[in-house]
Predicted model as a PDB file, atoms N, CA, C, CB and O in Angstrom, pLDDT in the B-factor column:
MODEL        1                                                                  
ATOM      1  N   MET A   1     183.818  77.513 113.052  1.00 91.00           N  
ATOM      2  CA  MET A   1     182.523  77.838 113.607  1.00 91.00           C  
ATOM      3  C   MET A   1     182.656  79.076 114.474  1.00 91.00           C  
ATOM      4  CB  MET A   1     181.952  76.657 114.412  1.00 91.00           C  
ATOM      5  O   MET A   1     183.706  79.317 115.069  1.00 91.00           O  
ATOM      6  N   LYS A   2     181.593  79.858 114.545  1.00 92.00           N  
ATOM      7  CA  LYS A   2     181.558  81.050 115.394  1.00 92.00           C  
ATOM      8  C   LYS A   2     180.420  80.908 116.395  1.00 92.00           C  
ATOM      9  CB  LYS A   2     181.387  82.347 114.541  1.00 92.00           C  
ATOM     10  O   LYS A   2     179.397  80.280 116.121  1.00 92.00           O  
ATOM     11  N   PHE A   3     180.628  81.511 117.569  1.00 82.00           N  
ATOM     12  CA  PHE A   3     179.629  81.456 118.629  1.00 82.00           C  
ATOM     13  C   PHE A   3     179.457  82.825 119.256  1.00 82.00           C  
ATOM     14  CB  PHE A   3     180.020  80.426 119.693  1.00 82.00           C  
ATOM     15  O   PHE A   3     180.404  83.608 119.341  1.00 82.00           O  
ATOM     16  N   ARG A   4     178.240  83.105 119.696  1.00 83.00           N  
ATOM     17  CA  ARG A   4     177.945  84.335 120.425  1.00 83.00           C  
ATOM     18  C   ARG A   4     177.648  83.963 121.874  1.00 83.00           C  
ATOM     19  CB  ARG A   4     176.741  85.111 119.779  1.00 83.00           C  
ATOM     20  O   ARG A   4     176.912  83.012 122.137  1.00 83.00           O  
ATOM     21  N   LYS A   5     178.213  84.702 122.798  1.00 79.00           N  
ATOM     22  CA  LYS A   5     177.964  84.470 124.212  1.00 79.00           C  
ATOM     23  C   LYS A   5     176.512  84.807 124.530  1.00 79.00           C  
ATOM     24  CB  LYS A   5     178.929  85.305 125.090  1.00 79.00           C  
ATOM     25  O   LYS A   5     176.005  85.852 124.121  1.00 79.00           O  
ATOM     26  N   LYS A   6     175.845  83.914 125.262  1.00 81.00           N  
ATOM     27  CA  LYS A   6     174.451  84.145 125.642  1.00 81.00           C  
ATOM     28  C   LYS A   6     174.355  85.359 126.561  1.00 81.00           C  
ATOM     29  CB  LYS A   6     173.856  82.894 126.335  1.00 81.00           C  
ATOM     30  O   LYS A   6     175.200  85.546 127.436  1.00 81.00           O  
ATOM     31  N   PRO A   7     173.344  86.170 126.367  1.00 85.00           N  
ATOM     32  CA  PRO A   7     173.195  87.320 127.276  1.00 85.00           C  
ATOM     33  C   PRO A   7     172.790  86.844 128.672  1.00 85.00           C  
ATOM     34  CB  PRO A   7     172.142  88.324 126.725  1.00 85.00           C  
ATOM     35  O   PRO A   7     171.818  86.107 128.840  1.00 85.00           O  
ATOM     36  N   VAL A   8     173.545  87.275 129.644  1.00 86.00           N  
ATOM     37  CA  VAL A   8     173.294  86.901 131.033  1.00 86.00           C  
ATOM     38  C   VAL A   8     173.347  88.164 131.876  1.00 86.00           C  
ATOM     39  CB  VAL A   8     174.329  85.839 131.540  1.00 86.00           C  
ATOM     40  O   VAL A   8     174.253  88.983 131.723  1.00 86.00           O  
ATOM     41  N   VAL A   9     172.387  88.316 132.754  1.00 88.00           N  
ATOM     42  CA  VAL A   9     172.387  89.451 133.674  1.00 88.00           C  
ATOM     43  C   VAL A   9     173.089  89.007 134.953  1.00 88.00           C  
ATOM     44  CB  VAL A   9     170.922  89.959 133.969  1.00 88.00           C  
ATOM     45  O   VAL A   9     172.745  87.978 135.534  1.00 88.00           O  
ATOM     46  N   VAL A  10     174.075  89.790 135.388  1.00 92.00           N  
ATOM     47  CA  VAL A  10     174.819  89.485 136.611  1.00 92.00           C  
ATOM     48  C   VAL A  10     174.738  90.673 137.553  1.00 92.00           C  
ATOM     49  CB  VAL A  10     176.300  89.136 136.296  1.00 92.00           C  
ATOM     50  O   VAL A  10     174.456  91.796 137.137  1.00 92.00           O  
ATOM     51  N   GLU A  11     174.987  90.411 138.817  1.00 94.00           N  
ATOM     52  CA  GLU A  11     175.115  91.489 139.790  1.00 94.00           C  
ATOM     53  C   GLU A  11     176.583  91.837 139.900  1.00 94.00           C  
ATOM     54  CB  GLU A  11     174.523  91.089 141.181  1.00 94.00           C  
ATOM     55  O   GLU A  11     177.442  90.959 139.818  1.00 94.00           O  
ATOM     56  N   ALA A  12     176.878  93.116 140.084  1.00 96.00           N  
ATOM     57  CA  ALA A  12     178.270  93.543 140.234  1.00 96.00           C  
ATOM     58  C   ALA A  12     178.346  94.757 141.142  1.00 96.00           C  
ATOM     59  CB  ALA A  12     178.901  93.859 138.863  1.00 96.00           C  
ATOM     60  O   ALA A  12     177.472  95.623 141.126  1.00 96.00           O  
ATOM     61  N   ILE A  13     179.408  94.801 141.932  1.00 97.00           N  
ATOM     62  CA  ILE A  13     179.674  95.918 142.831  1.00 97.00           C  
ATOM     63  C   ILE A  13     181.116  96.351 142.600  1.00 97.00           C  
ATOM     64  CB  ILE A  13     179.423  95.527 144.337  1.00 97.00           C  
ATOM     65  O   ILE A  13     182.017  95.514 142.562  1.00 97.00           O  
ATOM     66  N   GLN A  14     181.336  97.646 142.447  1.00 98.00           N  
ATOM     67  CA  GLN A  14     182.703  98.115 142.276  1.00 98.00           C  
ATOM     68  C   GLN A  14     183.355  98.213 143.645  1.00 98.00           C  
ATOM     69  CB  GLN A  14     182.743  99.483 141.538  1.00 98.00           C  
ATOM     70  O   GLN A  14     182.797  98.801 144.571  1.00 98.00           O  
ATOM     71  N   TRP A  15     184.546  97.631 143.761  1.00 98.00           N  
ATOM     72  CA  TRP A  15     185.254  97.544 145.041  1.00 98.00           C  
ATOM     73  C   TRP A  15     186.341  98.601 145.103  1.00 98.00           C  
ATOM     74  CB  TRP A  15     185.860  96.137 145.244  1.00 98.00           C  
ATOM     75  O   TRP A  15     187.138  98.735 144.174  1.00 98.00           O  
ATOM     76  N   PHE A  16     186.374  99.358 146.206  1.00 98.00           N  
ATOM     77  CA  PHE A  16     187.410 100.373 146.408  1.00 98.00           C  
ATOM     78  C   PHE A  16     188.189 100.168 147.696  1.00 98.00           C  
ATOM     79  CB  PHE A  16     186.791 101.745 146.410  1.00 98.00           C  
ATOM     80  O   PHE A  16     189.373 100.497 147.767  1.00 98.00           O  
ATOM     81  N   LYS A  17     187.523  99.620 148.728  1.00 96.00           N  
ATOM     82  CA  LYS A  17     188.191  99.487 150.027  1.00 96.00           C  
ATOM     83  C   LYS A  17     187.560  98.354 150.828  1.00 96.00           C  
ATOM     84  CB  LYS A  17     188.117 100.814 150.822  1.00 96.00           C  
ATOM     85  O   LYS A  17     186.482  97.858 150.501  1.00 96.00           O  
ATOM     86  N   ASP A  18     188.256  97.967 151.872  1.00 95.00           N  
ATOM     87  CA  ASP A  18     187.775  96.922 152.768  1.00 95.00           C  
ATOM     88  C   ASP A  18     186.361  97.248 153.222  1.00 95.00           C  
ATOM     89  CB  ASP A  18     188.714  96.763 153.984  1.00 95.00           C  
ATOM     90  O   ASP A  18     186.084  98.369 153.650  1.00 95.00           O  
ATOM     91  N   GLY A  19     185.476  96.282 153.129  1.00 95.00           N  
ATOM     92  CA  GLY A  19     184.100  96.464 153.550  1.00 95.00           C  
ATOM     93  C   GLY A  19     183.127  96.702 152.414  1.00 95.00           C  
ATOM     94  O   GLY A  19     181.915  96.629 152.617  1.00 95.00           O  
ATOM     95  N   ASP A  20     183.637  96.990 151.206  1.00 97.00           N  
ATOM     96  CA  ASP A  20     182.743  97.234 150.068  1.00 97.00           C  
ATOM     97  C   ASP A  20     182.037  95.969 149.585  1.00 97.00           C  
ATOM     98  CB  ASP A  20     183.525  97.840 148.923  1.00 97.00           C  
ATOM     99  O   ASP A  20     180.954  96.052 149.005  1.00 97.00           O  
ATOM    100  N   HIS A  21     182.634  94.800 149.815  1.00 96.00           N  
ATOM    101  CA  HIS A  21     182.024  93.525 149.419  1.00 96.00           C  
ATOM    102  C   HIS A  21     182.411  92.471 150.455  1.00 96.00           C  
ATOM    103  CB  HIS A  21     182.481  93.093 147.973  1.00 96.00           C  
ATOM    104  O   HIS A  21     183.591  92.320 150.771  1.00 96.00           O  
ATOM    105  N   PRO A  22     181.430  91.744 150.983  1.00 96.00           N  
ATOM    106  CA  PRO A  22     181.718  90.815 152.084  1.00 96.00           C  
ATOM    107  C   PRO A  22     182.630  89.651 151.712  1.00 96.00           C  
ATOM    108  CB  PRO A  22     180.440  90.270 152.611  1.00 96.00           C  
ATOM    109  O   PRO A  22     183.231  89.052 152.603  1.00 96.00           O  
ATOM    110  N   GLU A  23     182.755  89.310 150.444  1.00 97.00           N  
ATOM    111  CA  GLU A  23     183.585  88.168 150.043  1.00 97.00           C  
ATOM    112  C   GLU A  23     185.043  88.542 149.790  1.00 97.00           C  
ATOM    113  CB  GLU A  23     183.012  87.536 148.803  1.00 97.00           C  
ATOM    114  O   GLU A  23     185.883  87.653 149.651  1.00 97.00           O  
ATOM    115  N   VAL A  24     185.365  89.837 149.726  1.00 98.00           N  
ATOM    116  CA  VAL A  24     186.752  90.266 149.527  1.00 98.00           C  
ATOM    117  C   VAL A  24     187.456  90.253 150.882  1.00 98.00           C  
ATOM    118  CB  VAL A  24     186.821  91.693 148.869  1.00 98.00           C  
ATOM    119  O   VAL A  24     186.999  90.881 151.838  1.00 98.00           O  
ATOM    120  N   LYS A  25     188.564  89.535 150.949  1.00 97.00           N  
ATOM    121  CA  LYS A  25     189.274  89.340 152.215  1.00 97.00           C  
ATOM    122  C   LYS A  25     190.688  89.921 152.143  1.00 97.00           C  
ATOM    123  CB  LYS A  25     189.333  87.843 152.573  1.00 97.00           C  
ATOM    124  O   LYS A  25     191.347  89.873 151.105  1.00 97.00           O  
ATOM    125  N   LEU A  26     191.131  90.469 153.272  1.00 97.00           N  
ATOM    126  CA  LEU A  26     192.519  90.909 153.412  1.00 97.00           C  
ATOM    127  C   LEU A  26     193.373  89.652 153.540  1.00 97.00           C  
ATOM    128  CB  LEU A  26     192.710  91.872 154.659  1.00 97.00           C  
ATOM    129  O   LEU A  26     193.155  88.841 154.441  1.00 97.00           O  
ATOM    130  N   VAL A  27     194.347  89.485 152.636  1.00 96.00           N  
ATOM    131  CA  VAL A  27     195.169  88.278 152.669  1.00 96.00           C  
ATOM    132  C   VAL A  27     196.597  88.540 153.133  1.00 96.00           C  
ATOM    133  CB  VAL A  27     195.195  87.646 151.307  1.00 96.00           C  
ATOM    134  O   VAL A  27     197.259  87.633 153.636  1.00 96.00           O  
ATOM    135  N   HIS A  28     197.079  89.775 152.969  1.00 93.00           N  
ATOM    136  CA  HIS A  28     198.446  90.097 153.409  1.00 93.00           C  
ATOM    137  C   HIS A  28     198.617  91.599 153.353  1.00 93.00           C  
ATOM    138  CB  HIS A  28     199.526  89.380 152.524  1.00 93.00           C  
ATOM    139  O   HIS A  28     198.480  92.195 152.285  1.00 93.00           O  
ATOM    140  N   GLN A  29     198.915  92.229 154.489  1.00 94.00           N  
ATOM    141  CA  GLN A  29     199.096  93.673 154.584  1.00 94.00           C  
ATOM    142  C   GLN A  29     198.006  94.413 153.800  1.00 94.00           C  
ATOM    143  CB  GLN A  29     200.490  94.072 154.068  1.00 94.00           C  
ATOM    144  O   GLN A  29     196.849  94.392 154.219  1.00 94.00           O  
ATOM    145  N   ASP A  30     198.331  95.061 152.683  1.00 93.00           N  
ATOM    146  CA  ASP A  30     197.337  95.790 151.892  1.00 93.00           C  
ATOM    147  C   ASP A  30     196.880  95.005 150.664  1.00 93.00           C  
ATOM    148  CB  ASP A  30     197.903  97.129 151.458  1.00 93.00           C  
ATOM    149  O   ASP A  30     196.428  95.606 149.690  1.00 93.00           O  
ATOM    150  N   GLU A  31     196.986  93.688 150.689  1.00 97.00           N  
ATOM    151  CA  GLU A  31     196.580  92.866 149.549  1.00 97.00           C  
ATOM    152  C   GLU A  31     195.255  92.187 149.852  1.00 97.00           C  
ATOM    153  CB  GLU A  31     197.663  91.815 149.212  1.00 97.00           C  
ATOM    154  O   GLU A  31     195.070  91.577 150.906  1.00 97.00           O  
ATOM    155  N   TYR A  32     194.338  92.310 148.901  1.00 98.00           N  
ATOM    156  CA  TYR A  32     193.005  91.734 149.057  1.00 98.00           C  
ATOM    157  C   TYR A  32     192.763  90.709 147.958  1.00 98.00           C  
ATOM    158  CB  TYR A  32     191.917  92.838 149.023  1.00 98.00           C  
ATOM    159  O   TYR A  32     193.325  90.803 146.867  1.00 98.00           O  
ATOM    160  N   ALA A  33     191.910  89.719 148.265  1.00 98.00           N  
ATOM    161  CA  ALA A  33     191.598  88.677 147.298  1.00 98.00           C  
ATOM    162  C   ALA A  33     190.182  88.176 147.529  1.00 98.00           C  
ATOM    163  CB  ALA A  33     192.609  87.517 147.392  1.00 98.00           C  
ATOM    164  O   ALA A  33     189.579  88.417 148.575  1.00 98.00           O  
ATOM    165  N   ILE A  34     189.670  87.473 146.528  1.00 98.00           N  
ATOM    166  CA  ILE A  34     188.350  86.868 146.624  1.00 98.00           C  
ATOM    167  C   ILE A  34     188.456  85.435 146.135  1.00 98.00           C  
ATOM    168  CB  ILE A  34     187.291  87.670 145.803  1.00 98.00           C  
ATOM    169  O   ILE A  34     189.178  85.147 145.180  1.00 98.00           O  
ATOM    170  N   LYS A  35     187.735  84.538 146.790  1.00 97.00           N  
ATOM    171  CA  LYS A  35     187.761  83.133 146.390  1.00 97.00           C  
ATOM    172  C   LYS A  35     186.829  82.954 145.198  1.00 97.00           C  
ATOM    173  CB  LYS A  35     187.346  82.196 147.573  1.00 97.00           C  
ATOM    174  O   LYS A  35     185.653  83.314 145.252  1.00 97.00           O  
ATOM    175  N   THR A  36     187.375  82.392 144.122  1.00 97.00           N  
ATOM    176  CA  THR A  36     186.609  82.133 142.902  1.00 97.00           C  
ATOM    177  C   THR A  36     186.565  80.626 142.672  1.00 97.00           C  
ATOM    178  CB  THR A  36     187.235  82.872 141.668  1.00 97.00           C  
ATOM    179  O   THR A  36     187.141  79.855 143.440  1.00 97.00           O  
ATOM    180  N   LEU A  37     185.888  80.220 141.627  1.00 95.00           N  
ATOM    181  CA  LEU A  37     185.856  78.796 141.289  1.00 95.00           C  
ATOM    182  C   LEU A  37     187.240  78.281 140.908  1.00 95.00           C  
ATOM    183  CB  LEU A  37     184.874  78.545 140.143  1.00 95.00           C  
ATOM    184  O   LEU A  37     187.507  77.084 141.013  1.00 95.00           O  
ATOM    185  N   GLU A  38     188.122  79.179 140.467  1.00 95.00           N  
ATOM    186  CA  GLU A  38     189.478  78.810 140.063  1.00 95.00           C  
ATOM    187  C   GLU A  38     190.492  78.993 141.196  1.00 95.00           C  
ATOM    188  CB  GLU A  38     189.902  79.636 138.858  1.00 95.00           C  
ATOM    189  O   GLU A  38     191.684  78.766 140.989  1.00 95.00           O  
ATOM    190  N   GLY A  39     190.051  79.392 142.372  1.00 97.00           N  
ATOM    191  CA  GLY A  39     190.944  79.660 143.496  1.00 97.00           C  
ATOM    192  C   GLY A  39     190.912  81.138 143.860  1.00 97.00           C  
ATOM    193  O   GLY A  39     190.034  81.869 143.401  1.00 97.00           O  
ATOM    194  N   TRP A  40     191.858  81.585 144.678  1.00 97.00           N  
ATOM    195  CA  TRP A  40     191.895  82.966 145.133  1.00 97.00           C  
ATOM    196  C   TRP A  40     192.433  83.869 144.036  1.00 97.00           C  
ATOM    197  CB  TRP A  40     192.746  83.096 146.399  1.00 97.00           C  
ATOM    198  O   TRP A  40     193.431  83.547 143.392  1.00 97.00           O  
ATOM    199  N   MET A  41     191.759  85.019 143.820  1.00 98.00           N  
ATOM    200  CA  MET A  41     192.214  86.006 142.842  1.00 98.00           C  
ATOM    201  C   MET A  41     192.367  87.351 143.529  1.00 98.00           C  
ATOM    202  CB  MET A  41     191.227  86.109 141.645  1.00 98.00           C  
ATOM    203  O   MET A  41     191.543  87.734 144.360  1.00 98.00           O  
ATOM    204  N   GLN A  42     193.425  88.061 143.176  1.00 98.00           N  
ATOM    205  CA  GLN A  42     193.711  89.368 143.758  1.00 98.00           C  
ATOM    206  C   GLN A  42     192.653  90.385 143.333  1.00 98.00           C  
ATOM    207  CB  GLN A  42     195.114  89.848 143.344  1.00 98.00           C  
ATOM    208  O   GLN A  42     192.154  90.354 142.208  1.00 98.00           O  
ATOM    209  N   VAL A  43     192.324  91.285 144.259  1.00 98.00           N  
ATOM    210  CA  VAL A  43     191.382  92.376 144.008  1.00 98.00           C  
ATOM    211  C   VAL A  43     192.111  93.684 144.294  1.00 98.00           C  
ATOM    212  CB  VAL A  43     190.079  92.237 144.892  1.00 98.00           C  
ATOM    213  O   VAL A  43     192.756  93.825 145.332  1.00 98.00           O  
ATOM    214  N   THR A  44     192.009  94.632 143.381  1.00 98.00           N  
ATOM    215  CA  THR A  44     192.606  95.950 143.584  1.00 98.00           C  
ATOM    216  C   THR A  44     191.512  97.009 143.492  1.00 98.00           C  
ATOM    217  CB  THR A  44     193.731  96.223 142.540  1.00 98.00           C  
ATOM    218  O   THR A  44     190.477  96.775 142.869  1.00 98.00           O  
ATOM    219  N   PRO A  45     191.731  98.176 144.109  1.00 98.00           N  
ATOM    220  CA  PRO A  45     190.713  99.222 144.077  1.00 98.00           C  
ATOM    221  C   PRO A  45     190.233  99.523 142.667  1.00 98.00           C  
ATOM    222  CB  PRO A  45     191.249 100.480 144.708  1.00 98.00           C  
ATOM    223  O   PRO A  45     191.030  99.617 141.734  1.00 98.00           O  
ATOM    224  N   SER A  46     188.943  99.672 142.525  1.00 98.00           N  
ATOM    225  CA  SER A  46     188.165  99.953 141.311  1.00 98.00           C  
ATOM    226  C   SER A  46     187.801  98.695 140.534  1.00 98.00           C  
ATOM    227  CB  SER A  46     188.938 100.887 140.412  1.00 98.00           C  
ATOM    228  O   SER A  46     187.090  98.796 139.534  1.00 98.00           O  
ATOM    229  N   ASP A  47     188.264  97.497 140.954  1.00 98.00           N  
ATOM    230  CA  ASP A  47     187.813  96.262 140.319  1.00 98.00           C  
ATOM    231  C   ASP A  47     186.316  96.083 140.585  1.00 98.00           C  
ATOM    232  CB  ASP A  47     188.623  95.032 140.845  1.00 98.00           C  
ATOM    233  O   ASP A  47     185.794  96.501 141.618  1.00 98.00           O  
ATOM    234  N   TRP A  48     185.658  95.462 139.639  1.00 98.00           N  
ATOM    235  CA  TRP A  48     184.264  95.080 139.825  1.00 98.00           C  
ATOM    236  C   TRP A  48     184.235  93.660 140.363  1.00 98.00           C  
ATOM    237  CB  TRP A  48     183.453  95.197 138.494  1.00 98.00           C  
ATOM    238  O   TRP A  48     184.972  92.800 139.882  1.00 98.00           O  
ATOM    239  N   ILE A  49     183.388  93.406 141.359  1.00 98.00           N  
ATOM    240  CA  ILE A  49     183.186  92.063 141.878  1.00 98.00           C  
ATOM    241  C   ILE A  49     181.862  91.579 141.307  1.00 98.00           C  
ATOM    242  CB  ILE A  49     183.194  92.030 143.460  1.00 98.00           C  
ATOM    243  O   ILE A  49     180.798  92.112 141.621  1.00 98.00           O  
ATOM    244  N   ILE A  50     181.948  90.563 140.466  1.00 97.00           N  
ATOM    245  CA  ILE A  50     180.775  90.047 139.768  1.00 97.00           C  
ATOM    246  C   ILE A  50     180.279  88.793 140.474  1.00 97.00           C  
ATOM    247  CB  ILE A  50     181.100  89.747 138.282  1.00 97.00           C  
ATOM    248  O   ILE A  50     181.069  87.935 140.868  1.00 97.00           O  
ATOM    249  N   THR A  51     178.962  88.696 140.628  1.00 96.00           N  
ATOM    250  CA  THR A  51     178.336  87.484 141.126  1.00 96.00           C  
ATOM    251  C   THR A  51     177.771  86.764 139.914  1.00 96.00           C  
ATOM    252  CB  THR A  51     177.221  87.790 142.200  1.00 96.00           C  
ATOM    253  O   THR A  51     176.885  87.285 139.237  1.00 96.00           O  
ATOM    254  N   GLY A  52     178.279  85.570 139.637  1.00 91.00           N  
ATOM    255  CA  GLY A  52     177.869  84.815 138.462  1.00 91.00           C  
ATOM    256  C   GLY A  52     176.515  84.150 138.627  1.00 91.00           C  
ATOM    257  O   GLY A  52     175.868  84.271 139.667  1.00 91.00           O  
ATOM    258  N   VAL A  53     176.097  83.449 137.585  1.00 88.00           N  
ATOM    259  CA  VAL A  53     174.774  82.836 137.551  1.00 88.00           C  
ATOM    260  C   VAL A  53     174.580  81.735 138.586  1.00 88.00           C  
ATOM    261  CB  VAL A  53     174.518  82.283 136.192  1.00 88.00           C  
ATOM    262  O   VAL A  53     173.443  81.400 138.916  1.00 88.00           O  
ATOM    263  N   LYS A  54     175.662  81.166 139.102  1.00 90.00           N  
ATOM    264  CA  LYS A  54     175.569  80.129 140.128  1.00 90.00           C  
ATOM    265  C   LYS A  54     175.944  80.640 141.507  1.00 90.00           C  
ATOM    266  CB  LYS A  54     176.452  78.964 139.767  1.00 90.00           C  
ATOM    267  O   LYS A  54     176.153  79.854 142.431  1.00 90.00           O  
ATOM    268  N   GLY A  55     176.032  81.976 141.651  1.00 94.00           N  
ATOM    269  CA  GLY A  55     176.363  82.579 142.935  1.00 94.00           C  
ATOM    270  C   GLY A  55     177.854  82.715 143.192  1.00 94.00           C  
ATOM    271  O   GLY A  55     178.262  83.172 144.259  1.00 94.00           O  
ATOM    272  N   GLU A  56     178.664  82.324 142.228  1.00 96.00           N  
ATOM    273  CA  GLU A  56     180.118  82.448 142.383  1.00 96.00           C  
ATOM    274  C   GLU A  56     180.540  83.901 142.225  1.00 96.00           C  
ATOM    275  CB  GLU A  56     180.858  81.560 141.357  1.00 96.00           C  
ATOM    276  O   GLU A  56     179.822  84.699 141.622  1.00 96.00           O  
ATOM    277  N   HIS A  57     181.698  84.242 142.763  1.00 97.00           N  
ATOM    278  CA  HIS A  57     182.215  85.611 142.692  1.00 97.00           C  
ATOM    279  C   HIS A  57     183.543  85.625 141.959  1.00 97.00           C  
ATOM    280  CB  HIS A  57     182.376  86.214 144.103  1.00 97.00           C  
ATOM    281  O   HIS A  57     184.331  84.683 142.048  1.00 97.00           O  
ATOM    282  N   TYR A  58     183.778  86.710 141.231  1.00 96.00           N  
ATOM    283  CA  TYR A  58     185.079  86.895 140.600  1.00 96.00           C  
ATOM    284  C   TYR A  58     185.291  88.369 140.291  1.00 96.00           C  
ATOM    285  CB  TYR A  58     185.194  86.047 139.313  1.00 96.00           C  
ATOM    286  O   TYR A  58     184.336  89.103 140.035  1.00 96.00           O  
ATOM    287  N   PRO A  59     186.578  88.806 140.317  1.00 98.00           N  
ATOM    288  CA  PRO A  59     186.876  90.207 140.031  1.00 98.00           C  
ATOM    289  C   PRO A  59     187.020  90.448 138.531  1.00 98.00           C  
ATOM    290  CB  PRO A  59     188.153  90.636 140.756  1.00 98.00           C  
ATOM    291  O   PRO A  59     187.332  89.537 137.764  1.00 98.00           O  
ATOM    292  N   CYS A  60     186.787  91.690 138.136  1.00 97.00           N  
ATOM    293  CA  CYS A  60     186.928  92.091 136.740  1.00 97.00           C  
ATOM    294  C   CYS A  60     187.500  93.506 136.706  1.00 97.00           C  
ATOM    295  CB  CYS A  60     185.556  92.016 135.983  1.00 97.00           C  
ATOM    296  O   CYS A  60     186.995  94.398 137.387  1.00 97.00           O  
ATOM    297  N   LYS A  61     188.546  93.710 135.920  1.00 98.00           N  
ATOM    298  CA  LYS A  61     189.156  95.036 135.793  1.00 98.00           C  
ATOM    299  C   LYS A  61     188.156  96.001 135.140  1.00 98.00           C  
ATOM    300  CB  LYS A  61     190.474  94.961 134.958  1.00 98.00           C  
ATOM    301  O   LYS A  61     187.380  95.599 134.274  1.00 98.00           O  
ATOM    302  N   PRO A  62     188.178  97.275 135.559  1.00 98.00           N  
ATOM    303  CA  PRO A  62     187.194  98.252 135.068  1.00 98.00           C  
ATOM    304  C   PRO A  62     187.129  98.376 133.545  1.00 98.00           C  
ATOM    305  CB  PRO A  62     187.501  99.594 135.646  1.00 98.00           C  
ATOM    306  O   PRO A  62     186.035  98.498 132.995  1.00 98.00           O  
ATOM    307  N   ASP A  63     188.264  98.349 132.852  1.00 97.00           N  
ATOM    308  CA  ASP A  63     188.231  98.497 131.399  1.00 97.00           C  
ATOM    309  C   ASP A  63     187.562  97.303 130.717  1.00 97.00           C  
ATOM    310  CB  ASP A  63     189.643  98.674 130.862  1.00 97.00           C  
ATOM    311  O   ASP A  63     186.822  97.477 129.748  1.00 97.00           O  
ATOM    312  N   ILE A  64     187.817  96.103 131.213  1.00 95.00           N  
ATOM    313  CA  ILE A  64     187.185  94.902 130.664  1.00 95.00           C  
ATOM    314  C   ILE A  64     185.697  94.902 130.995  1.00 95.00           C  
ATOM    315  CB  ILE A  64     187.862  93.622 131.214  1.00 95.00           C  
ATOM    316  O   ILE A  64     184.870  94.539 130.158  1.00 95.00           O  
ATOM    317  N   PHE A  65     185.358  95.309 132.213  1.00 95.00           N  
ATOM    318  CA  PHE A  65     183.957  95.361 132.621  1.00 95.00           C  
ATOM    319  C   PHE A  65     183.176  96.293 131.700  1.00 95.00           C  
ATOM    320  CB  PHE A  65     183.833  95.825 134.087  1.00 95.00           C  
ATOM    321  O   PHE A  65     182.083  95.951 131.248  1.00 95.00           O  
ATOM    322  N   GLU A  66     183.737  97.469 131.423  1.00 94.00           N  
ATOM    323  CA  GLU A  66     183.066  98.452 130.572  1.00 94.00           C  
ATOM    324  C   GLU A  66     182.844  97.921 129.153  1.00 94.00           C  
ATOM    325  CB  GLU A  66     183.881  99.741 130.520  1.00 94.00           C  
ATOM    326  O   GLU A  66     181.818  98.213 128.538  1.00 94.00           O  
ATOM    327  N   LEU A  67     183.791  97.151 128.634  1.00 92.00           N  
ATOM    328  CA  LEU A  67     183.658  96.587 127.293  1.00 92.00           C  
ATOM    329  C   LEU A  67     182.693  95.418 127.228  1.00 92.00           C  
ATOM    330  CB  LEU A  67     184.997  96.150 126.792  1.00 92.00           C  
ATOM    331  O   LEU A  67     182.128  95.134 126.173  1.00 92.00           O  
ATOM    332  N   THR A  68     182.501  94.735 128.358  1.00 91.00           N  
ATOM    333  CA  THR A  68     181.744  93.492 128.380  1.00 91.00           C  
ATOM    334  C   THR A  68     180.295  93.651 128.860  1.00 91.00           C  
ATOM    335  CB  THR A  68     182.445  92.507 129.252  1.00 91.00           C  
ATOM    336  O   THR A  68     179.401  92.944 128.397  1.00 91.00           O  
ATOM    337  N   TYR A  69     180.078  94.576 129.780  1.00 92.00           N  
ATOM    338  CA  TYR A  69     178.764  94.692 130.420  1.00 92.00           C  
ATOM    339  C   TYR A  69     178.140  96.055 130.185  1.00 92.00           C  
ATOM    340  CB  TYR A  69     178.880  94.435 131.912  1.00 92.00           C  
ATOM    341  O   TYR A  69     178.840  97.054 130.022  1.00 92.00           O  
ATOM    342  N   GLU A  70     176.807  96.084 130.168  1.00 90.00           N  
ATOM    343  CA  GLU A  70     176.077  97.353 130.156  1.00 90.00           C  
ATOM    344  C   GLU A  70     175.006  97.268 131.224  1.00 90.00           C  
ATOM    345  CB  GLU A  70     175.452  97.657 128.743  1.00 90.00           C  
ATOM    346  O   GLU A  70     174.458  96.198 131.490  1.00 90.00           O  
ATOM    347  N   ARG A  71     174.714  98.402 131.830  1.00 90.00           N  
ATOM    348  CA  ARG A  71     173.720  98.446 132.909  1.00 90.00           C  
ATOM    349  C   ARG A  71     172.334  98.180 132.357  1.00 90.00           C  
ATOM    350  CB  ARG A  71     173.751  99.807 133.630  1.00 90.00           C  
ATOM    351  O   ARG A  71     171.979  98.657 131.278  1.00 90.00           O  
ATOM    352  N   VAL A  72     171.544  97.405 133.114  1.00 89.00           N  
ATOM    353  CA  VAL A  72     170.154  97.127 132.743  1.00 89.00           C  
ATOM    354  C   VAL A  72     169.246  97.668 133.837  1.00 89.00           C  
ATOM    355  CB  VAL A  72     169.915  95.595 132.527  1.00 89.00           C  
ATOM    356  O   VAL A  72     169.635  97.732 135.003  1.00 89.00           O  
ATOM    357  N   GLU A  73     168.061  98.049 133.463  1.00 82.00           N  
ATOM    358  CA  GLU A  73     167.072  98.527 134.433  1.00 82.00           C  
ATOM    359  C   GLU A  73     166.497  97.339 135.173  1.00 82.00           C  
ATOM    360  CB  GLU A  73     165.943  99.338 133.740  1.00 82.00           C  
ATOM    361  O   GLU A  73     166.259  96.283 134.588  1.00 82.00           O  
ATOM    362  N   GLU A  74     166.278  97.519 136.462  1.00 72.00           N  
ATOM    363  CA  GLU A  74     165.717  96.437 137.297  1.00 72.00           C  
ATOM    364  C   GLU A  74     164.226  96.434 137.236  1.00 72.00           C  
ATOM    365  CB  GLU A  74     166.164  96.570 138.743  1.00 72.00           C  
ATOM    366  O   GLU A  74     163.585  95.598 137.872  1.00 72.00           O  
TER     367      GLU A  74                                                      
ENDMDL                                                                          
END                                                                             
């Protein structure tokens, strides 16, 4: 069987430095992370921070983000 992912509009902010997203926390020296439904995930500069349909947050690498998402008009 084959399935197509349902189209979902999400909010996303590209993260470059401390302060770009309120949920990204400094966890050790220059290491940053964000709490996701699966636990803490590392965030590196240029990652996209996505807010999911239930308000959850998770990081996404820029190349994967570009392949997966396209900008929509508000």
